[in-house]
Each structure stands twice: as structure tokens, then as C-alpha cells.
N, C-alpha and C positions, 0 to 999 in steps of 0.2 A: 541760728548762728552756725556757720560751717567752719570747722577747724581742719586745715590741711596738715599733712605731715605723715611720717612713716611710724609704724607701730613699734619697731624695735630700736628707735633712735630717740635722742632727746628732741622733744617737739617744742621748738621755740614758740610756734603759733599757739599751742595749747597753753603754754605758760603765760602768754599775753592774755588769752581769754580768761584764765583764772584770775589774773590781776584785775581785769575789768570787773569781774564779778565781785572781787574784794572791795574795789572802790565804790561800787554801787551799794554794797552793804554798809560800808563806812559812811557814805553820804546819807543813807537812811537813818543811821544811828545819830549823826550830827543833827539832823532835822528833829529827831525825837528829843535829843538833849535840849535843843533850843526851845522847843515847845514846853518843856518841863520848867523852864525859867521864866518868871514874870518880870523880866528886866532886859536891858540891853547891856552886854558886857563882853569884852574881848571879841571873839569871832562871831558872837551871837548878837546881831542888831535886829531889833524888832521895831517896826514902825510905830506901834502903839505905846512904846516905852522910849520916847524921845522928847526933848524940850522943843519949844516953838522954833528954836534956832537949828534944830536937827542934831543936837548933841545927845549922846546916849544917857539914859536914866538908869542908874544901877540901884540895886536893892541889897546892900551888903548885910543888912540885918538878917535877911532870910536866905540869902544865896551866897554866903562867903564859905564856899566849899568846892572841892574838886569833885566832879561827877566821874565816878569810876563805874563803867558799865560792864556787867558780867554777861558774856555771851552764852545764850541758852539754846542755840541751834538756829535761831532766826533773829534778825535785828528787832523785829516787832516784839519778841519775847524777852529781850534783854532786861536784866535786873539792875536797878540803880543802887549803887553804894555811895554814900556821901562821906567824903573825907574832909573834916573841918580844916580850915586854914587859920593858923595862929600867927599873928604878926607881932614880934617883940621889938624889932629894931626900926621899923618904919610905921608911918601913919597911913592908914588906908584912906584914900580919897579919890574922887573922880578926876580923871585926866581931861584936860581941855585940848582939843586938836586945832584950835584957832590961833 
């Protein structure tokens, strides 16, 4: 990658290049998070966890938590912290998109 600009001025092109790197790392972390879950839920749809009609199959018993990833220098080294979700006012159920 070649980043143009002057050394003593705000370099907009460098800022864009850094954002691209951030998005690539975030994408890698999203993929890692999806592979940690043996279900389809929210933004994580896995072909092996769907009904014959193509609807998502969730596993609320084992995956009712927020994945909070701690950055350790590289996305591949990120440490998973699970924050349990507790629902008191609503019933947890699978949504139908049909």
C-alpha cells in the first residue's frame, strides 16, 4: 500500500489507511466470534445451523451471552469474556422472518 501526503500536515490518506486496517481486524474478530458459536443468531448465520426452510437455529441454553473480546495485540490472540444475558421482562424466543 502506498500512502501519499506530507509529513508535517494532517494526512487524510494515512487516516483512511489506518481505518482500513481497523476494519480488516474487526472483520477477523467477527469471523472468530461466529466460529465460537454453534448456532445462528443475530448477525451470525451459519449454514449448518438452519432449519430446512432456511430459518436460523439458535441455542439459547449454551449461547445466551454477549461476547466481549479483549484485544491482545492481534485479532487472532483476542480473549473471549462472556457476559450472561438475563431477561426478566420478556420471553426469549426465536424470531420468524416469514
